[in-house]
N, C-alpha and C positions, 0 to 999 in steps of 0.2 A: 785553405783547408782542403780544396778539391785536388785530386790527383790528375796528372796529365797522362793520357793513354798514349804510349809511344808506338805500340804495335799490338795487333790482335790476330790470332791464328785459330781457325776452327779445327777442333780435334774430332768432332762428331756433329752431324746435323740430322736431327730427327724432330718431328713435330712435338714430341713429348720429352725429348732429351737432346738438347744441343749443348755441347761443351766447348769452351774456348780457353785459350791460354793468352793472357794479356801480359805485356811488359809495361809497367807504369813508372812514372816519376813522381815522388812525393814533393810537397812544397819546399822542403829543405834540400832537395836535390838528390836524395837517396833513390836508388833504383830498386823496384820490386820486380823480380824476375824468377819464376813465373808467378802470376796470380791467376788462379783458375776460377772460371765463372760458369755456372750452369744456367742456361736460358730456358725458361718455361713460359707457356702462355699464362695470361691472367686467369685467376680462378675465382669461383664464387661458392658460397654455401649459405644455407638458411636454417634457422629454427622455424620449422614448418608446423603450424598448429591447425588441426582439423576443425570443422564446424562443431564437433562435439568435444572440443578442448583437449585433444590428445596431441602430443608431440610425436611427429614421425621421425623415427631413427632408422638407419639402414645398417644391416650387419653384413660385412663382407670381408673376405680373406685378403690380407695385405701381405704379399709375398716378401717384401724387404724385411718385415719383422716376423714373418712366418706365423701369423696369427690372424684369426677372424676377430674383428673388433666392431664396436658400435660407433657409428659416425652420423653426422648430419648429411642430408642429401646435398649434392652439389657437383661441380665439375669445372671444366675449362670453358673459357669464353672463346667462341669461334671468331675467326677473322671477320671484321666488319660488324660485329654484334656488340650491343651494349651489355654491361654487367647485369642490369635488371632484366633484359630480354633473356640472357643466358641463364639466370637463376630460375626464371619461370620455365624455360625449356627443360633445364636439368631436373627440376622438381617433377614435371609431368613425365619425362622419360623414365626417371628412376623409381617414381612412386605411383604414377597414374593419377595423381591429384592435381587439380588446378586451384588457385587461391584468389580471393577477392581483394586482398590488400597486401602491399609490400612496404615495409619500412626499412630504409637504409640505415645500417648500424655503424658502419665504418669500414676502413680499408687498412690492412696491415701487410708487412713484409715478413714472410715466414722465417727466413734465415738469410738476411742481407749480406752476410759474410761470404756466401757462395751462390745463392739463388738470386735471380734478377726480377722475379715476379712478385705481384701483390695479389691478395685475396680480399674480395669485397664480401661483407657480411650483411645479411638481411634477416628480418623477422617477417615471415609470411603467415597470414591468418585467413580464416574462412575456407580452409581446404576441403574440397569435395572430390571424392573418387569418381573419375569420369572414364577411365580407360585402363587397360592393362599396362604393365611396364613395357618400355621399348628400350632394351639394354644394348650397349655396345657388345661386340663379339667377346671381349675379355672380361665382361662384367657378370657377376653372379651375386645379386643383391637380394637379401631377405628383408622385407619391410617389417618393422616392429613399431607398435603404437604404445605410448606410455602416458600416464597421467603427468601433468606438468610438475607436480611436486616429486614424483618418482625420478624424473630426470634431474631435478635440482639435487636430490639426495645422491644420485649416481655421480653427478658432477663434483659435489663437495666431498664425496668419498673416494675421489681420484679413480673412478671406474670408467671414465671416458678418456681414451689414450691419445686421440688425434688432437694435437696441440692447437691447431688453428680452430678446430671445432669447439674446443673448450673456451677459447677466447670469444667466439661468436655467441656461445651460450651465456657467458657472463654479461656481455653487452645486452643480449635479449632479455635476460632476467632483470637487469637494471631498468630497462625500458618498461617491462611489464610491472615491476615494483613501483615505478613512478607514475603509473596510471594509464599506460597504453591499454586501451580496452580491446578485448578480443570480440570481434563480431560473432554472433551465434550462427 
């Protein structure tokens, strides 16, 4: 079932966008030339719930779709960093909140037909504002706080456009519906 990679050539190498062209042989001997792969670092996101039971969403402009959209806080995992460490760091950087509890919800591949990375999902609870945002140079993030049921309504109304984040929300709501308690 697996393909054999016959050759690989990098077309672009950048920390957030590495593209390569592979030549592969399928199990039946057919050659696939070219097969393009975009390499990205692993990423994380979290449904982040504050001490007063609000979900933190972030609104930011996404140039590829030329629109400002609501998303969950998250980002890339740095070299040598665990996904759980990364999600904690990203939440504090993007929102200024720290959290008392993290529940791992799962790991998915966004578009395995072309992208090689995975995204790990978390449910973070007990969020407390401790600092101002510490944003990367290209980030302009507006923090939005919503009641839990407001976010569920937005999700079910197809008002959250980031596909990975909708998946994370579905997993988190399932966990919450099955009795995951939120610490006050």
